[in-house]
C-alpha positions in Angstrom: -38.0 -5.9 -29.1 -37.9 -5.6 -25.2 -35.3 -4.0 -22.9 -34.8 -7.3 -21.2 -33.8 -8.9 -24.5 -31.1 -6.1 -25.0 -30.0 -6.6 -21.4 -29.5 -10.2 -21.9 -27.9 -9.8 -25.3 -25.2 -7.4 -23.8 -24.7 -9.8 -20.8 -24.1 -12.8 -23.1 -21.7 -10.8 -25.3 -19.7 -9.5 -22.4 -19.7 -12.8 -20.6 -18.9 -15.0 -23.8 -21.5 -17.4 -22.7 -25.1 -18.0 -21.7 -24.6 -19.7 -18.3 -22.2 -16.9 -17.1 -24.4 -14.3 -18.3 -27.4 -16.1 -16.5 -25.4 -16.1 -13.3 -24.6 -12.2 -13.6 -28.2 -11.6 -14.3 -29.4 -13.9 -11.5 -31.8 -15.8 -13.9 -32.2 -19.2 -15.2 -29.9 -20.1 -18.1 -32.9 -21.5 -20.4 -34.8 -18.0 -20.0 -31.7 -16.1 -21.4 -31.4 -18.5 -24.2 -35.1 -18.1 -25.0 -34.9 -14.3 -25.0 -31.8 -14.3 -27.2 -33.4 -16.5 -29.6 -36.5 -14.3 -29.7 -34.3 -11.2 -30.4 -32.6 -13.0 -33.3 -35.9 -13.9 -34.8 -37.1 -10.3 -34.5 -33.9 -9.2 -36.3 -33.8 -11.9 -38.6 -30.1 -12.6 -38.1 -28.2 -14.8 -35.7 -26.3 -12.7 -33.1 -24.0 -15.3 -31.7 -21.9 -18.2 -33.1 -22.5 -21.1 -30.8 -20.4 -23.6 -32.7 -17.4 -23.4 -30.4 -16.7 -23.9 -26.7 -17.2 -20.2 -26.1 -20.1 -18.1 -27.6 -18.9 -15.5 -30.1 -20.7 -12.6 -31.6 -21.4 -12.8 -35.4 -20.7 -9.9 -37.7 -24.3 -8.8 -37.1 -23.9 -9.1 -33.3 -20.7 -7.0 -33.4 -22.6 -4.3 -35.3 -25.7 -4.1 -33.2 -24.0 -4.4 -29.8 -23.1 -0.6 -29.4 -26.8 0.2 -30.2 -27.9 -2.1 -27.6 -25.6 -0.6 -25.0 -26.6 2.9 -26.1 -30.3 1.9 -25.6 -29.7 0.6 -22.2 -27.8 3.6 -21.1 -30.5 5.9 -22.5 -33.1 4.2 -20.4 -30.9 4.1 -17.2 -30.4 7.9 -17.9 -34.2 8.4 -18.0 -34.5 6.5 -14.7 -31.8 8.5 -13.0 -33.3 11.8 -14.1 -36.7 10.7 -12.7 -35.2 9.3 -9.5 -33.5 12.7 -8.8 -36.9 14.5 -8.9 -38.4 11.9 -6.6 -35.3 12.0 -4.3 -34.6 8.4 -4.9 -31.1 7.4 -5.9 -30.3 4.4 -7.9 -27.0 3.0 -9.5 -23.7 1.6 -8.5 -20.8 3.0 -6.7 -17.4 1.5 -6.2 -14.9 2.1 -3.4 -11.3 0.9 -3.6 -8.9 0.7 -0.7 -5.9 -0.9 0.9 -6.0 -2.4 4.6 -8.4 -0.1 6.6 -7.2 1.0 10.0 -9.3 0.4 13.1 -9.5 3.9 13.7 -11.8 4.4 10.8 -15.4 3.1 11.2 -15.6 2.3 7.4 -18.6 -0.4 8.0 -20.5 2.3 9.9 -20.0 4.9 7.0 -21.2 2.2 4.4 -24.2 1.2 6.6 -25.2 4.7 6.9 -25.2 5.4 3.1 -27.1 2.2 2.5 -29.7 3.2 5.0 -30.2 6.6 3.2 -30.0 5.1 -0.4 -30.9 1.4 -0.2 -31.4 1.3 -4.0 -27.6 2.0 -4.7 -25.3 -0.9 -5.0 -22.0 -0.6 -3.3 -19.0 -2.6 -4.4 -15.7 -2.7 -2.5 -12.4 -3.6 -4.2 -8.8 -4.0 -2.9 -5.9 -3.0 -5.1 -2.4 -1.4 -4.7 -1.9 2.2 -4.6 -1.1 2.7 -8.3 -3.9 0.7 -9.6 -6.2 2.3 -7.1 -5.2 5.8 -8.3 -5.4 4.7 -11.9 -9.0 3.4 -11.3 -10.1 6.8 -9.6 -8.7 8.7 -12.5 -10.2 6.5 -15.1 -13.7 6.7 -13.4 -13.8 3.0 -12.7 -13.5 3.6 -8.9 -15.4 6.4 -7.4 -13.8 6.7 -4.1 -10.3 5.5 -3.1 -8.7 5.0 0.5 -4.9 4.8 0.6 -1.8 6.0 2.3 -0.4 9.3 1.3 3.1 10.1 0.5 3.9 10.8 -3.2 2.4 13.6 -5.2 -1.2 13.1 -6.3 -1.8 12.7 -10.2 -3.5 15.8 -11.6 -7.3 16.0 -11.4 -7.7 14.0 -8.1 -8.7 15.7 -4.8 -7.9 14.3 -1.3 -9.2 14.5 2.2 -6.8 13.4 5.1 -8.7 10.9 7.2 -5.8 9.4 9.3 -2.6 11.2 10.6 -0.8 9.0 13.2 2.6 8.2 14.4 4.7 5.5 12.8 6.5 3.3 15.5 9.2 0.7 15.1 8.3 -2.7 16.7 10.6 -5.6 17.5 10.3 -8.9 19.2 10.6 -9.0 23.1 14.0 -10.9 22.7 15.4 -8.3 20.3 18.6 -6.3 21.2 16.5 -3.1 20.9 13.8 -4.4 23.4 15.3 -2.5 26.2 14.9 1.0 24.5 12.0 3.3 24.5 12.9 5.1 21.2 15.0 4.9 18.2 16.4 7.8 16.0 15.9 7.6 12.3 19.8 7.5 11.8 19.7 4.4 13.9 17.7 2.5 11.4 20.6 2.6 8.9 21.8 -1.0 8.1 19.0 -2.7 10.3 16.9 -5.3 8.6 13.6 -3.5 8.2 10.1 -5.1 7.7 7.8 -2.6 5.9 4.8 -2.2 3.4 5.6 -2.5 -0.3 6.9 0.4 -2.5 4.3 2.8 -3.6 2.3 2.7 -0.2 2.2 5.9 1.9 4.1 4.2 4.9 6.9 3.1 2.7 7.2 6.6 1.1 7.3 8.2 4.4 10.0 5.9 5.6 12.1 6.3 2.3 11.7 10.1 2.5 12.9 10.4 6.2 15.9 8.0 5.5 16.9 9.8 2.3 17.0 13.1 4.5 19.2 11.2 7.0 21.8 10.2 4.1 20.8 6.6 3.8 18.4 4.3 2.0 16.5 1.8 4.2 17.4 -1.9 4.0 14.0 -3.5 3.8 14.5 -7.2 4.4 10.8 -8.3 4.2 7.7 -6.9 2.6 4.0 -7.6 3.4 0.9 -5.9 2.1 -0.9 -6.3 5.6 0.5 -4.4 8.7 -0.7 -7.3 10.9 1.8 -9.6 9.0 4.6 -7.1 9.4 4.0 -7.3 13.2 4.1 -11.1 13.1 7.3 -11.2 11.1 8.8 -8.7 13.7 7.6 -10.9 16.6 9.5 -13.9 15.1 12.6 -12.0 15.4 13.1 -11.2 11.6 13.7 -7.5 11.8 12.5 -4.2 12.9 8.9 -3.5 11.6 7.7 0.0 10.8 3.9 0.3 11.5 1.1 2.8 12.2 0.7 3.1 16.1 -2.9 2.1 15.8 -1.9 -1.3 14.4 0.2 -2.7 17.1 -2.1 -2.8 20.0 -3.5 -6.3 19.2 -0.1 -7.8 19.2 1.5 -5.6 21.9 2.2 -8.6 24.2 4.4 -10.2 21.6 6.2 -7.0 20.5 8.2 -4.2 22.0 7.3 -0.9 20.6 9.8 2.0 20.2 8.9 5.6 19.2 10.7 6.9 16.2 12.5 10.2 16.9 14.7 12.9 15.1 12.5 13.4 13.2 9.3 11.8 14.2 7.7 9.7 11.6 4.2 10.0 10.8 1.7 8.2 8.3 -1.2 9.7 6.6 -4.2 8.2 4.8 -6.9 9.8 2.9 -9.8 9.5 0.6 -9.3 10.3 -3.1 -11.9 11.2 -5.7 -11.9 12.9 -9.0 -12.1 16.6 -8.8 -14.6 18.0 -11.4 -15.1 14.5 -12.8 -18.3 13.5 -14.7 -19.6 11.3 -11.8 -23.2 10.3 -11.5 -25.7 11.3 -8.8 -25.1 8.1 -6.9 -21.3 8.5 -6.9 -21.6 12.2 -6.0 -23.9 11.3 -3.0 -21.4 8.6 -1.7 -18.4 10.8 -1.9 -20.2 13.6 0.0 -21.5 11.0 2.6 -18.1 9.6 3.2 -16.4 12.9 3.4 -19.1 13.9 6.1 -18.7 10.7 7.9 -15.0 10.1 7.9 -12.5 12.4 9.9 -11.3 15.6 8.1 -7.8 16.4 9.0 -7.2 18.6 5.9 -6.4 18.3 2.3 -3.1 17.9 0.5 -1.7 17.3 -2.9 0.2 13.9 -2.2 -0.7 10.4 -1.9 
């Protein structure tokens, strides 16, 4: 029995098919089938029911799958320990995030980590704030980047990497295009264009409006700040955006400072505090924290 056979067995079980497993493993499908047949001969029992459209585990396959996973995990742990002694990191890290502002050199941070640890695979995923926090808390995401506003769930730590003014933008033909600023109280009743609920920017806007005695009237929502600016440029309302995102479309937009009180937005990187992270994840978090700006820590997201 070979480790390769166990790896192929687990892949076929998880992908419910030989072709999908071969794609995941970057090998030819006949090779996967041959190794599985050899494993079945060694065990003396079929591991998969191939009679349907999808490959299904037999009762024997279901029973041995946890042992196969445990064997692969043990070998991976052995390699990890040995690599720590030699200074070579292996493994996979996952970073989740929302739209990344241009003020952060995220590509440079990732390239720097890859140069130092070329054997570590880096995956980037995009998700909403709630799903991202759930992923970090559950260990599925090693490091998250998101807007800050609401309280952080227990067990998570944060480093603020962006703290900038939020501004209101309108089209050049809008009735507010002649003004240089707008007070928070003056946003009452205006059709606003903003990020969805749960984002740091939306939370900050709702908080200052609540303190001013009203709920904001959000007429349009979009997940990308660029889209918000485009909606404002078409005269559909007043968009609330981070200051750094409006430069590219400034020729189409009129920018107003938000005052009384000034409105600010923060973004931060979030990770599990004291979680059982592997060496690769710990190295990635430390590298990101050194590379990205450090504007302090806080307990909100």
